[in-house]
C-alpha positions as CSV (number, residue, x, y, z in Angstrom):
1,X,-0.1,0.1,0.1
2,X,1.7,3.6,-1.2
3,X,2.3,5.6,2.0
4,X,1.0,8.9,1.8
5,X,0.3,12.3,4.2
6,X,-3.1,10.5,5.4
7,X,-1.3,6.8,5.5
8,X,1.5,7.2,8.9
9,X,2.0,5.2,11.9
10,X,3.7,6.0,15.1
11,X,4.1,4.8,18.4
12,X,4.6,7.2,21.8
13,X,6.6,5.4,24.8
14,X,4.8,6.3,28.7
15,X,6.6,4.0,30.3
16,X,8.6,0.8,30.9
17,X,11.1,2.0,28.3
18,X,15.1,1.6,29.6
19,X,13.3,0.7,33.0
20,X,11.2,-2.3,34.3
21,X,7.7,-1.1,35.7
22,X,4.6,1.0,34.1
23,X,5.1,-0.5,30.8
24,X,2.5,1.7,28.5
25,X,2.7,2.3,24.7
26,X,0.3,4.5,22.8
27,X,0.0,3.3,18.8
28,X,-1.5,6.4,16.6
29,X,-2.9,6.3,12.8
30,X,-4.7,9.0,11.5
31,X,-7.7,7.0,12.3
32,X,-6.7,5.6,15.9
33,X,-5.3,5.6,18.8
34,X,-4.6,2.6,20.9
35,X,-3.1,2.3,24.0
36,X,-1.3,-1.5,24.6
37,X,-0.7,-1.8,28.7
38,X,-0.7,0.9,31.3
39,X,0.7,-0.5,34.4
40,X,2.4,0.9,37.8
41,X,6.2,0.7,39.0
42,X,5.7,-1.5,42.2
43,X,9.2,-0.3,43.7
44,X,8.6,3.4,43.0
45,X,7.2,5.8,45.6
46,X,6.9,8.9,43.4
47,X,6.4,10.4,40.2
48,X,8.2,7.2,38.3
49,X,5.4,5.0,39.7
50,X,2.9,5.6,36.9
51,X,2.9,5.9,33.2
52,X,3.6,9.4,31.9
53,X,-0.1,10.3,30.7
54,X,0.7,14.1,30.6
55,X,2.1,13.6,27.1
56,X,0.3,15.9,24.5
57,X,0.4,13.0,22.5
58,X,-2.2,11.3,25.2
59,X,-5.8,12.2,25.0
60,X,-8.0,10.0,27.0
61,X,-10.9,10.8,24.7
62,X,-9.3,10.3,22.0
63,X,-8.2,6.6,23.1
64,X,-10.2,3.9,20.9
65,X,-9.4,1.1,23.1
66,X,-7.0,-0.3,25.4
67,X,-4.9,-3.7,25.7
68,X,-3.6,-5.6,28.8
69,X,-1.0,-8.0,27.4
70,X,-0.9,-9.9,30.8
71,X,-1.6,-9.7,34.4
72,X,0.9,-8.3,36.5
73,X,0.4,-4.8,38.2
74,X,3.6,-3.7,36.1
75,X,1.6,-3.6,33.0
76,X,-1.9,-3.6,34.1
77,X,-2.2,-2.1,37.4
78,X,-2.9,1.9,36.7
79,X,-6.1,0.9,34.1
80,X,-8.7,1.4,36.5
81,X,-7.5,4.9,36.6
82,X,-8.2,5.9,32.9
83,X,-11.7,4.1,34.2
84,X,-11.8,6.2,36.7
85,X,-11.0,9.9,35.0
86,X,-12.9,9.5,32.4
87,X,-12.5,6.9,29.9
88,X,-15.4,4.7,28.8
89,X,-13.7,2.4,26.2
90,X,-12.8,-1.1,25.5
91,X,-10.2,-3.4,27.7
92,X,-9.0,-6.2,25.5
93,X,-7.4,-9.2,27.3
94,X,-7.7,-12.9,27.0
95,X,-10.4,-14.5,29.6
96,X,-7.5,-15.7,32.4
97,X,-5.8,-12.1,32.1
98,X,-9.3,-10.5,33.4
99,X,-9.5,-12.7,36.2
100,X,-6.6,-11.9,37.8
101,X,-6.9,-8.1,36.5
102,X,-9.5,-8.2,39.5
103,X,-8.1,-10.0,41.6
104,X,-4.1,-8.6,41.7
105,X,-6.0,-4.5,41.8
106,X,-8.1,-5.0,44.7
107,X,-4.9,-6.5,46.3
108,X,-3.2,-3.0,45.2
109,X,-5.7,-1.1,46.7
110,X,-6.0,-2.9,50.2
111,X,-2.2,-3.3,49.9
112,X,-1.3,0.2,49.8
113,X,-3.9,1.2,52.5
114,X,-2.3,-0.8,54.9
115,X,1.0,0.5,54.0
116,X,-1.2,4.3,54.7
117,X,-0.4,5.3,51.1
118,X,-3.6,6.7,49.5
119,X,-4.3,4.1,46.2
120,X,-4.6,5.9,43.0
121,X,-8.7,4.5,42.4
122,X,-10.3,2.4,44.5
123,X,-12.4,-1.2,44.0
124,X,-15.8,0.9,42.1
125,X,-12.6,1.7,39.7
126,X,-11.9,-1.7,39.4
127,X,-15.5,-2.9,39.2
128,X,-15.7,-0.4,36.4
129,X,-12.3,-1.5,34.4
130,X,-13.9,-5.3,34.7
131,X,-17.5,-4.3,32.6
132,X,-15.9,-2.8,29.8
133,X,-13.2,-5.7,29.3
134,X,-13.6,-7.6,25.9
135,X,-11.6,-10.6,26.2
136,X,-10.0,-12.8,23.4
137,X,-8.9,-16.2,23.0
138,X,-5.5,-17.0,21.1
139,X,-5.7,-16.5,17.5
140,X,-9.0,-14.7,17.8
141,X,-8.7,-12.0,15.3
142,X,-10.8,-8.8,16.3
143,X,-11.1,-5.2,14.5
144,X,-10.6,-3.1,17.6
145,X,-10.2,0.2,16.0
146,X,-11.2,2.3,12.5
147,X,-7.9,0.3,10.7
148,X,-6.4,-1.7,13.8
149,X,-6.8,-5.5,13.9
150,X,-5.7,-7.1,17.1
151,X,-4.4,-10.9,17.5
152,X,-3.5,-11.8,21.1
153,X,-0.7,-15.3,20.8
154,X,0.6,-17.4,23.6
155,X,3.6,-15.4,25.4
156,X,4.6,-18.6,27.5
157,X,5.4,-15.8,30.7
158,X,1.8,-16.0,32.9
159,X,-1.6,-17.9,32.7
160,X,-3.3,-15.8,29.6
161,X,0.2,-14.0,28.7
162,X,-0.3,-12.7,25.3
163,X,2.1,-11.2,22.5
164,X,0.1,-8.2,20.8
165,X,-0.3,-8.4,17.4
166,X,-1.9,-5.3,15.2
167,X,-2.7,-5.5,11.6
168,X,-2.6,-1.7,10.6
169,X,-4.7,-0.4,7.6
170,X,-5.1,-3.2,4.9
171,X,-1.7,-4.2,5.3
172,X,0.3,-1.4,5.8
173,X,2.0,-2.4,9.3
174,X,2.0,-5.1,11.4
175,X,3.5,-4.4,15.2
176,X,4.1,-7.2,17.9
177,X,4.2,-6.3,20.9
178,X,6.7,-8.9,22.8
179,X,6.1,-7.9,26.1
180,X,6.7,-10.4,28.9
181,X,7.7,-13.3,27.3
182,X,9.1,-16.4,27.5
183,X,10.9,-18.6,24.8
184,X,11.6,-21.4,26.3
185,X,9.1,-24.8,28.2
186,X,8.3,-24.0,32.0
187,X,6.5,-25.9,34.2
188,X,3.4,-24.4,33.7
189,X,3.4,-23.1,29.5
190,X,4.6,-23.8,26.1
191,X,7.3,-21.8,24.4
192,X,5.9,-18.3,23.1
193,X,4.4,-18.5,19.6
194,X,6.2,-17.3,16.3
195,X,4.0,-18.0,13.7
196,X,3.2,-14.5,12.6
197,X,2.2,-14.1,8.9
198,X,3.8,-10.4,9.0
199,X,5.4,-8.4,11.3
200,X,7.3,-5.3,10.1
201,X,7.8,-3.5,14.0
202,X,8.6,-6.0,16.7
203,X,8.8,-4.7,19.9
204,X,10.5,-7.0,22.9
205,X,11.8,-7.2,26.3
206,X,15.0,-6.3,27.7
207,X,15.0,-7.7,31.5
208,X,17.6,-10.0,30.4
209,X,19.1,-8.6,27.5
210,X,23.0,-8.4,28.6
211,X,25.3,-10.2,27.5
212,X,25.6,-12.1,30.3
213,X,22.2,-13.0,30.8
214,X,22.2,-16.6,30.2
215,X,19.8,-18.5,32.5
216,X,20.6,-22.1,33.2
217,X,18.6,-24.7,31.6
218,X,15.2,-25.1,33.3
219,X,16.5,-28.4,34.6
220,X,19.2,-27.7,36.4
221,X,17.6,-24.6,37.9
222,X,14.9,-26.7,39.0
223,X,17.5,-29.2,40.8
224,X,18.9,-26.2,42.2
225,X,15.8,-25.2,43.9
226,X,15.0,-28.8,45.3
227,X,19.0,-29.0,46.4
228,X,18.4,-25.6,48.4
229,X,14.9,-27.0,50.2
230,X,15.5,-30.2,51.0
231,X,18.8,-29.1,52.8
232,X,16.6,-26.8,54.6
233,X,14.6,-29.4,55.3
234,X,17.5,-31.7,56.2
235,X,18.5,-28.7,59.0
236,X,14.8,-28.7,60.5
237,X,14.5,-25.5,59.2
238,X,12.0,-23.2,57.4
239,X,12.2,-21.9,53.5
240,X,10.6,-18.8,52.3
241,X,10.0,-18.3,48.9
242,X,8.7,-15.0,48.1
243,X,6.4,-15.3,44.6
244,X,4.0,-13.0,43.2
245,X,0.3,-14.5,43.5
246,X,0.5,-14.9,39.9
247,X,3.1,-17.5,37.8
248,X,5.5,-17.8,40.1
249,X,3.7,-19.3,42.6
250,X,2.4,-22.1,40.7
251,X,5.6,-22.8,38.9
252,X,7.1,-23.6,42.6
253,X,3.9,-25.9,43.6
254,X,4.1,-27.3,40.2
255,X,7.7,-27.9,40.5
256,X,8.1,-29.4,44.3
257,X,4.5,-31.5,43.2
258,X,6.9,-33.1,40.3
259,X,9.6,-34.0,42.7
260,X,7.3,-35.5,44.6
261,X,8.2,-33.6,47.9
262,X,6.6,-34.5,51.1
263,X,7.2,-32.0,53.6
264,X,4.2,-29.2,54.7
265,X,4.3,-26.4,51.5
266,X,2.2,-23.8,53.1
267,X,0.3,-21.1,50.6
268,X,-0.1,-17.7,52.1
269,X,-1.7,-13.9,50.1
270,X,-3.4,-14.2,47.2
271,X,-1.6,-17.3,45.4
272,X,-4.2,-19.6,46.7
273,X,-6.9,-18.0,45.1
274,X,-4.9,-17.3,41.4
275,X,-3.9,-21.3,41.7
276,X,-7.7,-21.5,41.5
277,X,-7.7,-20.0,38.3
278,X,-5.1,-21.5,37.0
279,X,-6.7,-24.5,37.5
280,X,-10.0,-22.9,35.4
281,X,-8.3,-21.9,32.2
282,X,-6.4,-25.6,31.3
283,X,-6.6,-25.0,27.7
284,X,-4.3,-21.4,28.8
285,X,-1.3,-24.2,30.4
286,X,1.1,-26.8,28.7
287,X,-0.5,-29.4,27.2
288,X,1.6,-31.6,29.6
289,X,-0.2,-30.1,32.4
290,X,-3.5,-30.1,30.6
291,X,-3.4,-33.5,29.9
292,X,-2.3,-34.0,33.6
293,X,-5.8,-32.2,35.1
294,X,-7.8,-33.5,32.6
295,X,-6.9,-36.9,33.9
296,X,-7.3,-36.0,37.7
297,X,-3.7,-36.1,38.1
298,X,-3.8,-32.1,39.2
299,X,-0.7,-31.3,40.9
300,X,-2.3,-28.0,42.5
301,X,-4.5,-30.2,44.6
302,X,-1.2,-32.1,46.4
303,X,-2.0,-32.9,49.9
304,X,1.4,-31.0,50.5
305,X,-0.1,-27.6,50.2
306,X,-1.8,-25.5,52.7
307,X,-3.7,-22.5,52.6
308,X,-2.6,-20.2,55.1
309,X,-6.1,-18.0,55.3
310,X,-6.0,-15.5,58.7
311,X,-3.1,-14.7,61.8
312,X,-4.2,-17.8,63.6
313,X,-2.5,-19.7,61.0
314,X,0.0,-18.0,60.4
315,X,1.3,-17.7,63.7
316,X,0.7,-21.4,63.4
317,X,3.0,-22.6,60.4
318,X,6.1,-20.2,62.5
319,X,6.0,-23.6,64.5
320,X,5.8,-26.1,61.9
321,X,9.2,-27.2,61.4
322,X,10.8,-27.9,58.8
323,X,8.2,-26.9,55.9
324,X,8.4,-24.7,52.8
325,X,6.2,-21.2,53.2
326,X,5.3,-19.6,49.4
327,X,4.1,-16.0,49.7
328,X,3.2,-12.7,48.5
329,X,4.8,-10.1,47.5
330,X,7.4,-11.5,45.2
331,X,9.8,-8.2,45.6
332,X,8.9,-8.2,49.6
333,X,7.0,-4.9,49.3
334,X,4.1,-6.0,51.0
335,X,2.5,-8.8,51.9
336,X,2.5,-11.9,54.1
337,X,6.0,-12.7,53.0
338,X,7.4,-9.6,54.9
339,X,5.7,-10.6,57.9
340,X,7.2,-14.4,57.5
341,X,10.7,-12.8,56.2
342,X,10.6,-10.5,60.0
343,X,10.1,-14.0,61.8
344,X,12.6,-16.3,59.9
345,X,15.5,-14.0,59.4
346,X,17.6,-14.2,62.9
347,X,17.5,-18.5,62.0
348,X,20.7,-19.5,60.5
349,X,18.6,-22.9,59.4
350,X,16.3,-21.4,57.6
351,X,16.6,-19.9,54.3
352,X,15.2,-17.1,51.8
353,X,14.8,-18.3,48.2
354,X,14.2,-15.5,45.3
355,X,12.9,-17.3,42.1
356,X,11.8,-13.7,40.2
357,X,13.3,-10.7,39.2
358,X,13.7,-7.7,42.2
359,X,12.7,-4.6,40.7
360,X,14.7,-1.8,42.0
361,X,14.1,0.0,45.1
362,X,12.4,-3.4,46.6
363,X,13.7,-5.1,49.9
364,X,14.2,-7.8,47.9
365,X,16.7,-5.9,45.5
366,X,18.7,-4.5,48.2
367,X,18.6,-8.2,50.2
368,X,20.0,-10.0,46.9
369,X,22.4,-6.6,47.0
370,X,24.0,-7.4,50.8
371,X,21.8,-6.2,53.5
372,X,22.4,-8.0,56.4
373,X,19.1,-6.5,58.6
374,X,16.0,-7.0,57.8
375,X,13.3,-3.5,59.3
376,X,10.9,-4.1,61.3
377,X,8.5,-2.0,64.1
378,X,8.8,-3.0,67.4
379,X,6.0,-2.5,70.3
380,X,6.2,0.9,70.5
381,X,5.8,1.2,67.1
382,X,9.6,2.0,66.8
383,X,11.6,0.9,63.6
384,X,14.2,-1.7,64.5
385,X,16.3,-3.4,62.1
386,X,16.7,-7.2,62.8
387,X,20.2,-9.3,61.6
388,X,19.5,-11.2,58.9
389,X,21.2,-14.6,59.4
390,X,19.0,-16.6,57.0
391,X,20.7,-18.1,54.2
392,X,19.9,-16.4,50.8
393,X,19.9,-17.2,47.7
394,X,18.8,-16.4,44.2
395,X,17.4,-19.2,41.7
396,X,17.4,-17.7,38.3
397,X,16.3,-20.2,35.9
398,X,13.1,-20.1,36.3
399,X,12.0,-17.0,35.3
400,X,8.9,-16.2,33.3
401,X,11.2,-13.9,30.8
402,X,13.4,-15.1,28.2
403,X,17.3,-14.6,28.5
404,X,19.5,-12.9,25.7
405,X,20.2,-16.6,24.2
406,X,15.9,-17.0,24.0
407,X,15.1,-13.4,23.1
408,X,17.6,-13.8,20.4
409,X,16.6,-17.8,19.5
410,X,12.7,-15.9,19.4
411,X,13.5,-13.6,16.5
412,X,15.7,-15.7,14.9
413,X,12.3,-18.3,14.9
414,X,10.0,-15.6,13.4
415,X,8.0,-16.6,10.4
416,X,8.5,-12.9,9.3
417,X,11.1,-11.0,10.1
418,X,10.8,-7.9,11.4
419,X,12.3,-4.4,9.6
420,X,12.5,-2.9,12.9
421,X,13.2,-4.0,16.5
422,X,11.9,-1.4,19.5
423,X,13.9,-2.7,22.8
424,X,12.3,-1.9,26.0
425,X,11.5,-3.7,29.6
426,X,15.0,-3.6,30.9
427,X,17.3,-1.4,32.8
428,X,18.7,1.3,30.7
429,X,21.9,-0.4,29.9
430,X,20.3,-3.7,29.1
431,X,18.0,-2.0,26.4
432,X,21.1,-0.4,25.0
433,X,23.1,-3.4,25.4
434,X,20.0,-6.1,23.4
435,X,19.6,-3.6,20.8
436,X,23.3,-3.2,19.5
437,X,23.1,-7.4,19.7
438,X,19.8,-7.5,17.7
439,X,21.8,-4.9,15.1
440,X,25.0,-6.7,14.7
441,X,23.2,-10.3,14.1
442,X,20.3,-9.7,12.3
443,X,21.1,-6.3,10.9
444,X,17.7,-4.6,11.6
445,X,17.1,-1.0,12.8
446,X,17.1,-0.7,16.5
447,X,16.5,1.2,18.8
448,X,15.8,1.6,22.5
449,X,14.3,4.6,23.1
450,X,13.6,6.5,26.5
451,X,10.3,7.1,28.0
452,X,8.5,9.9,25.8
453,X,9.8,9.4,22.5
454,X,7.5,9.5,19.8
455,X,9.0,7.2,16.6
456,X,7.3,6.7,13.2
457,X,7.0,3.5,11.7
458,X,5.9,4.5,8.7
């Protein structure tokens, strides 16, 4: 199709570029304006916590549709805010994304309030957002704007997570949003979809896009996790695994079940409810897990898994030795995991295992960097520091993100080779490194824009 003045496409980066968190992109054509993702940065406490919606290109009244790639707060946690301030259009996502969205947004409000922070929206705004959601299955094509056609495909990252494919105009241009995605088989999902008929512009994550970001094979990561857990059990200790409610918690459960672990595993926070949603949507899980669930061998229903439903239950867990505790939040920014950490940190027989990305500014990231103390509040309401004597370990290979080799492998195996690659969702040096690597290997035009940059694609 001939490109004229009436025939252009541009994207504006509103969050999540040269950083991790608050992902948001505005896609514009002469006829349409579409937003992909609208998240929050859970580790930020200032203006960097939310997408930059005061950009001159962004007008809430002109938005034709919002697309949620997956239900992690850094990708969808600010969507209810749009409805609070007057957006009345549709939001597109998969059915499991809608269900988990509700769960995590309400929990986000609760966590902020318990920490004395005013949430950016309330439960009514969350419900209003859900009322406007239009759910699409993988591979289902939908016209969402005058010249934009949407298809969601498996991203391999999370339950219902999607690669967002936008077909613009009558064959004018095709965009794939691959933030976040996993191009590898995991305990929960099959690898990300690559069979796109056409991709002119690929927008890809760089969370682990540095030259040294090579993860161990999945089987080695699972073996490392089991070794850490079993050694702690042998010394009559307790393992604390801070986990995101959706994805990593279920991944850990599936690994423990597969390895026939026999000690109690206490599930706290929103993980139990999120696990129920996984069971309700087996068609979004790997073919192997689907088969197990349909044959009455659901790994999430093993007797070792015990729900922690109240503070009284939590008090009992402290006396259960040995055991494993899987609890939110994954980055130790709130939730019951903080309470467990304060109660377990001084005992050197216990182990703290990180199994997911630790956002900059969070307690989890600080401990990874070497912090040896944990803040707590005493009976007088004063902040004290508790010694961190427990073993601290990180298991990298369980990430729901692709490492550098998987990112390159994904691009290499795309059915249609893109002519432009835009790199985001990574610390600044990771974005730049991946952009250089992609250009060096494929000789494709590659950029790593900052937030608030506008790029013309056509």
